[in-house]
N, C-alpha and C positions, 0 to 999 in steps of 0.2 A: 532432527526432523526439519526440513526446509518448508517454510510457509510464508504467505504474503497477505498483507492487509491492503485492500484496494478501496480508496476513497475517491469516488467519481463525483465531480461537481459540474452541473449545468447552471452557470451563473447568469444573472440578469445584469451584472455589473461589467462594464467594459474594461475596468482595471482589475479584474479578478486575479490575473496572473501576479500582478504586483502585490496584491493582498496576500495571496498564498505564500509568496516568497517572504514577506514580512512575518507571517505567522510561523513559518518554518525556521526562520532565523531566530525569532524569539524563543521557540521551543528548544533549539539547540543551545541557546545561552542558559536556559533553565535546567536542562537535563544533560547527563553524560551521553555523549554521542556514540559511545562504544557498545551500546546495548543491541543495536540492530546491525545487519550487514550493509544495508544501503537504503537510501530513499531516492526514488526516481519520479520525476514529474513529466507526464506526457500531455500533449495538447492535441486536439482534433485538427486535422489538416485544413478543414474548411470552416469550422465553427470556433472562432478564436476564444470564446468564453467557456468552452468545454474543456475541463482538465481532469486528469486521472493521476492520483498520487499513489505510488506503490511503495510500501514499507516492507522490505525483505528481511526475513528472520531465519536463523538457523539455531534452534534451541532444542532442549531435551523434552519439551512439553509434549505430552501424549495427546492432549486435546487443546490445541491452541485456540485462544479466544481474543477478543478485542484487547489490545494493549492500552496502557494508560496514555502513551504517546498518541496512538491512533484515536482514542476517545477524545483527548484534548483538541487534536487537530479538527476532527469532525465537528465538535461543539463550536469551535471558533469559526468554522466555515459555513455552518448550516444557515446562517442568516443571509448568505450571498445568493442562494438559489436552491435548486433541487439537488439533494445529496443522496448518494447510495454508498453504503459501507458494507463490505463483505470480506470474509476470510477464506483463503484457498490454501490447501495443502498439496505440496508437490507429489505427484503420482508417478511421473516418468521423468528420468534424467537422461537426455540424449547428449552424448559427447562424440566428437569426431576422433578416430574413425568409428562409424556406426557399427555397433554389434547388435546382437539379438536384443530386441526391445521387449520389456515386460512391464506391465502396470503393477505397481505394488498392491498387495492385497488390501481391499477396502477395510477389512476388519482391524487393521493396524491404526486406522484413523478414526474409527467410530466405535 
């Protein structure tokens, strides 16, 4: 099952990007990096202190929840400003060329 942890930070600190990079680097040194598919960091195009960190997973978990990595990162960043932490499960996988699209049954996820 493909799922994603999203940690969104609205920081009061001008150097929040640098702090996020430092925390991610430190976590990578402490953990095996092969557990997740990818980590992507997005920034708001107009508000430079707004960041969104996406941890992408592909696991056998039937009911994914906050990972240890996500929890550690959220804990490390919560002092920088307003933090939102959520889990999302992939429901539709669109690939080119597009074929008939169907949303996976919700009962598989809950």
